[in-house]
C-alpha positions, 0 to 999 in steps of 0.5 A, spaced: 482 503 512 488 499 511 484 493 509 480 496 504 485 501 500 492 497 502 489 491 499 486 494 493 493 498 492 496 491 493 492 487 488 492 493 482 497 498 482 503 493 486 500 487 483 506 482 483 511 488 486 510 486 493 517 489 494 515 496 491 509 496 496 513 494 502 518 499 500 512 504 499 511 503 507 518 503 509 519 510 506 512 512 509 514 510 516 521 513 515 519 520 512 514 520 518 519 519 523 523 524 520 518 529 520 516 528 527 523 530 529 521 537 527 518 540 533 512 543 529 510 537 526 511 532 532 506 527 533 506 522 539 503 516 535 504 516 527 499 510 525 494 515 523 499 518 519 501 512 515 494 510 514 493 517 511 499 516 507 496 510 504 490 513 503 493 519 499 497 514 494 490 510 493 487 516 491 492 518 486 492 511 483 484 511 483 482 518 482 475 516 479 473 511 483 466 512 487 467 513 494 461 514 499 462 517 506 457 515 511 452 514 505 451 521 505 456 524 500 458 521 494 465 523 491 471 521 487 477 518 490 481 523 488 478 527 494 478 522 499 484 524 503 481 531 504 474 529 505 477 525 511 481 530 513 475 535 514 471 530 517 477 529 522 477 536 524 469 537 524 470 531 530 475 534 533 481 530 532 488 533 531 490 536 524 497 535 524 498 527 524 493 527 518 497 533 514 503 529 515 500 523 512 498 527 506 505 530 506 509 523 506 504 520 501 505 526 496 512 526 497 512 518 495 507 519 489 511 525 487 518 521 487 516 515 484 510 517 479 510 525 477 518 526 477 520 520 473 514 522 468 517 529 467 525 527 467 525 520 466 529 519 472 526 514 478 530 517 484 526 513 489 527 506 486 526 500 490 533 498 493 535 491 492 535 489 499 528 490 499 527 485 493 532 480 497 528 480 503 521 479 500 524 473 496 527 470 502 521 471 506 517 468 500 512 473 500 508 474 493 512 468 490 507 464 485 505 457 487 509 452 483 505 449 478 504 441 480 502 436 475 495 434 477 494 427 478 489 424 473 483 423 477 479 418 471 484 412 473 480 407 476 482 404 483 479 406 490 484 412 492 482 417 486 484 424 490 490 428 490 496 425 493 503 428 494 509 424 494 512 425 501 519 422 500 522 425 494 
């Protein structure tokens, strides 16, 4: 689930915005931790909730994508979190971790997309320390454009070469 929907979010919605994607995951994890403090929402493992948060955000970014569930049911991406919730309930999984993920995903989507569209104010802007952290790690950095050597020059060694000292 994370590999399919997370990568698609990274490559489309969050392209060249690695810090924003990291902030979405941090916000989701922190909001799920805050929700789990409430006894009614308590859950010992929040990994499933984080996956549901990611799927919910994906479903809002790609609402018209065609999804095929087990080769039996075809539906739009908008309904994917709810279909997964229904399948988990049918198979006997607990309901609360999935609902927590949907709530966290909706909270993120509301604060970053819907509220700014309505008011023009982005409450949940990615903090500068996340941008600095991503820059320091070099994640999402564009590769430097090195000049390619001329491969048509004569000589026995015509492959790519890199100068080691300097």
